[in-house]
N, C-alpha and C positions, 0 to 999 in steps of 0.2 A: 328637218324635225321629224326622225319616226319613231312613230309605235313600236315599240320594243315588250318583250311578252319573252321574260328570264324562264324561264321551267325549271322544276325541280332544282329550286336554289330556297336553301333556307339561309343560309347569314346573309342575302340583299350586295353581295361586293360587290359583281356582276350590275346590277342593277343600280348600284347607286355613281358605280363610275357612268354608267351611262348617265343617270338623270345631270353630273357635272360636267358632262360633256354634251345638255341644253337636249337632250331626249329625253321623249313619254315613255320610261319606262315602271314593269311593275314585275316587281318578283313573284313567286307561284312557289306552293307545295306543299303538299296533302298538312304542316305543321304550318304554328305560325310561325313570321320571320321573326327571326337572333337578332334585327336591326330595325329601327324604328323606319317608316317608309312604306312606299304603297308596294303591296302581295295583296293575293289574292291565295284565301286559303282553299285547296280545294284540288281538285282532282283536276291535273296541267289538260283532258285532250277535253273538260270545264268550257277550265280557262279559254283555253284554244280558243275555242266555239261561240266565244260571248262579244265581243269582236275584234274588228279587222284590226289584225298586226301590220306591219312591214316589214320585220323581223323579230326568228324567231331564235335562240338562244339555248337552248339543255340541254338539261345534265341524267339524262331518266337511271336510275337506281341500277348499280351493277353488281350487286352479291348473285346472282345467277348467270352473267355475263363474263366479267373480269376473269382471265388463264388466272389467276393469282386465286382461283377459288377451284379449279379443276377438279378439287379430289371431293371437292363433293356435287359436283353434276352429276351425280346414277338421280342422287335421293331428287335434286333438282327436278332434273326430266322427270322420275318416277311422279310428284305430286305435282307437274301442270305450273307451276312457277316460272321454269329456264323459259318454256315456248308464250307463255303472260311474258317475261321479260321480254320477248324478243317481239311480240305481235305492240305492244308498247313505244320500245323504239321505232320501232318500224313507223310505225302510225309519226311518232313526234319526227322522223328523216321526210313522210311524203305530205306532212302538213301543207294544207295550201294554204301557202305564204310566199312571196317572192324574195326572201333570204332566210337562213336557214340552218344554220347549225348543230351537232348532236357533238355531244365530248362523251367521251365512255375509254376504261382505261386498256387498254392490249385487252382484246378477250374474241368471244368467238360472231363477231358482230362480223370481221374478216369474210369469213365465210357463209354466213347467214344473210348476209345483205348485198355488202364489195366491201374491199378495203379504203382503210380514209383517204379522206383527200391527206392528210401533215399530219403528222405527230412529233408534236410539241412537245417542250422539258420549263420544269421551273427558271435552268439558270441563264436561258435567255432573253428570258424579261425582271429580270432585277436579284431572282434568289438564289441564294448557291449550294440546290441541290435537284436533283432526280427523279422523275417522279414522272416517269412516260405518256403522254393523255393521247391520244386521237380523238382528230375530229374528223367529219363527216360532212361538206361544206356543198350545201347547192344557192349561189347567187352572190356568194361572198366568194373575196381574193383568200388564199393562205394568209395566216399570219405573220409577220412579216419579225423578225429578232428588233427586240425596243429595249435592249439595257444585257450583255451580255457581258458577264460576271465569272469567275472562275468557283472553283469550289464544287466538289461534283457528291454531297451524302447522301445516302437513304436515306434521310427522317423521315419521311411522311412509313415506307417499308418496317423501320426499324421501331413505330408508336407500339407499345406493351398495350394488353388488354385493360380494356374498359366499358362500360357501360357506354359512353358515349366515341367511342374509337369508329366506330362509319362515319359519324356525321361528321367529324375534326379531319378522318381523311380526306371526305366528299365538297368541305372546302374548298374554295378557286383560290388560286396564289393571288394578290393583288396586284403584281404585275404584268401578267397574265388577265386579270379583269382589265386595266388601266389601258394592257396593249387591244384587246377590242374595241371597248369604248374607241380607244382614235384611230384607229383604223378602221373599223367594219361604221364603223358611224358617219364615215367620209363617203360609204360607198354610195 
């Protein structure tokens, strides 16, 4: 049984997949969890320092990092939010935990940090959609596709404006959460 911190996770989906696989998993976000279960509300770096963890899976905010928002980069550089986002990402990636996975969309971390170890898609894990998702890994193997399906719809990209849009776009697909728990939980 591993002690797993799922940082910057609001949905509890990855946390619950690890719990179902027999691990001591806790989600963390500055907001309350959308699903009941072990959750530390507050800063991820504080949660990381609060106890010893065997594995960290982190989903840092991407609004200042993803290339999809490049047109707003000049303002984010000027107000310091992009540098803060880079520093937060790097603090998670360099955490003193044996096994680390940091997730983010295609963005500037490929140049500010390093190229991702892997880019995964929902359709590789049971969902007929596209959403390129980068993984920076340390002490963990690449995720092996668990259930390749037909269909390549860009549902997430087509999502209309709403107050919940960013939160809905950030929820990890259930098949990816399950693949993480099944494959990384055994390492």
